[in-house]
C-alpha positions, 0 to 999 in steps of 0.5 A: 465202109465195106468188109473189104475196106475195114480189112484193107485198113486194118491190115495197112495199119498193122503192117504199112508195108508198101509191098502189100497190094489189095484188089479186087476181081469178080467179086473175090478180095484179093490181097498180095504179100511179101513171102517173108510176111506171109505167116505173120500175116496169116497169124494177124488174120487169125488172131484178130478174129477175121478169118478162122478157116484156111479154105485152100492152098495151092501152087501156080506155075507162071513160066517165063515170069519172074518170079515164077511161082505163087503160093495162094491161100484161100481163107474163109470167115465161119461167122460173117461168110467173108472170103479172101484170097492171098497170093505170095509170089516167089522166085524158083527155089526160094522156100516159104515159111509153112502156114502150119504153125497157124493152122493144121490144114495147112500141112496136106496142102503144102505137101501137095504144092511141094509134090506138084510145084517142087516148093518148099515150105520152111518149118513144115513138120514132115514135107515129102510127097503126098499124091505122086509115088516115091520113085516119081521125079519131077513136079507134074503141075510146073508148066515144063512137065509134059502131060504125056510123061508117065512114070510107073512105081516099082515097089511099096513103101513100108508102113509110114505115120503121119509125121513121117516116121517109119515103123521100128520095133520097140523092145518095150512094148509089143507093137505089131505094123499092120496095113489096112488096104488098099485090098481090103473091102473097106478101102475100096481098093484105093486107100492104104492106111497104116498103124502100129498097134498094141494089142487092139489098140492104135498107137500110131497111124499114117495114110497113102494116097495116090491109088486112084489119081486122075491127073485132073488139073493137069488135064484141065491145062491141055484141054478147051473148057467144055472138054474139062466137064467129063474129068470133073465127072471123075473127081467125086464120082459117086455125086457126078453132076454136082462136080459138073455144075460148080466148074462150069458155075465157075466158068459161068461167073468168069465170063460175066453170063447168067444161065437161064431160069430153067437151067438153073431149076434143072442143076438144083435138081440134079444137084439134090439127087446127087446129094441123095445118092452121095449119103446113100454111098456113104451111109450103105458102104460104111453100114456094110462095112460094119456089118449090116447088109441088109441096109446096103442093099435097100440104100443102093436099090434107092441109087439106081432109081436115081441113075435112071433119071440121069440116064433118061436125061443124057444116056448115062448113069455114073459119069454124065457130063450133063452140063455145059458152060451156058446151062445144060447139055439137053432139055429134059425129055416130056414127062421127066420132071414128074419122074423126078417126083414119083422118084422122090416119093419112093426114096423118102419111103426108103429113107424111113426104112433105112431109120427103121433099120439103124437109128435104135439098132444097138449094134449099130449105135455101140459101133457109132456113137462116141467114136471119131468125135470132134469139137467144132473149133478142131473141126474148123481147124482141120478145115471141115466142111459139109455134113462132117462139119454140121455134125460137129456142130457148125450149121455152115451150108453154102447153099444158106451162107452164099446162096446161088440158083435161087436156093434163098427162095426155097424152104429147107433147113440145115441139120446140125450136130453135136458131137461130131461122132460117126453117130451124128454125121450118119443122122445129119446126112439121114435129114439132109436126104429128107431136105433134099427131097423137100427141095427137089419137090419144091423145084420139081412143081414150078420149073420155069418155062423157057430155054435150057441154055444162053444161046450166045454164039461164042460160049455155046454150040448151035442146034443140029438142025441150024449146023445141017440146015444153015451156012451160018449155023455150020460156021458158028459151030465150026469156029466154036469147035476150032477156037473153043470159049475164051474168057477173059484173062482173070482169076476166080475162086467159086465154091458150091455145096457139094455132098462132102462139103465146100467144092471150089475151083480156083480158076485163072484165064490167059484168055485162050481156049484152055485154062492157064490154071485149075485147082480144085478145092475137094472137100474130103482131102482137107477132112481126111487130114485128120484121119490119123489124129482121130483114129490114134489111141482108139481100137483098130475096129473103130479105124473102119467106123471113122473112115466110113463116116468121112465118105471118102472118094478116092478120085477126089482125094487123088484129082 
């Protein structure tokens, strides 16, 4: 029997409830569970060792249907890489039991579903808004909420902690409330960290999001599929092409199309260069926040080299919109792959110089070693993926475990740390940059010939020469612009290995030209959940060190 058949048999043997429904859709295993059984089912799946990671949790509004809402759970097994999507329908106004007793990572995801849809989770330790401000009325991802209805914030909340409590004076202790950000160099104008200090020790901590809300998921519902691509740039804008690729790969999977080999090669090159510059931002910003200014200048010069490659390809540098559903937006100009090889050679030299500056630097080591340590077990419980998880000793990388675009044919290693501290996160990212360069060199030396996109008239716009040169091309262009891409009805979850970890898109199509629901699973949202706990009990100086090592990109957090 397949893994799915075994799972189905075990669940039915355990619960024997005729309300349970199993099916497979677009290579995804799906289980529908009545809401009154959800925690029991989740606990069984975790305790039996079938799934050890809650990868994502979100809400869906099926306006006009009864029951109107669904809570959707995406589970993952870090050992055999099996996935399962669980759907729990519920009527409007009905609560559902919180999964925080099973997975710690459910905390912020449930708060988000409460904020965006008004879904109430019974037993949640501190259910409250997380992305919208405290004056905001309504739930923006409900279908009956107008996307143009904006609401301003008039004041700032006082210092608030992760458990929902607010700072209070303690007659027996000399406690000091403090805000770190958003107007702080280390929070880059987008994060607010709140703490209660006793001397230099953090006694309690909390964070506030929402300073750079992109409204990505709401905007995706109001735009045709290809017009969503520029919005993906503004998720993790430090590695924009990776977002383009992840989104387009999801839509292509739902359409059932495979992009040409040359487009796959170009996407790999862009993704690996994006991984490098994302790690450059993380290491460079973290170093400068701790006082190492020289490394910042070294690294950002390398980043600009990569941006010049993006510019040659599409004319843009930061937010690029390089992909299209079906392939790439442009073919590579003459000599571009040779430029990539030269850039890779230059970056390799620069990475070695950074290692010389930081690896054995006493101040750097004192500020990063044994700071923010996390075990592999705790990292998985929080939903860590990417470099932060690998630094904790779990060698999970989707390019190896669920390879795509031909990664399985490439020779590269997955670096793994031991302690999960800030220093190991730095070492993992340094080694990952070297491995990305290795991948780029392999692909650039063996770029397949052929087209850079599929030529399906219902998916891809015709060439300009055809639009201006013949009536068929003009009509194809007109029909696709007016009617857009229309994937079949259905749903799919696709994930790629982005710079910070698993970047997942959960797409629901109703057969029309716009996504019915597009959920993004951003890597650093789950990672940031653990931040208040990680800094509690440590020094205020270590807050900055841990924050930088998580590589939090506000556009990805706030969406």
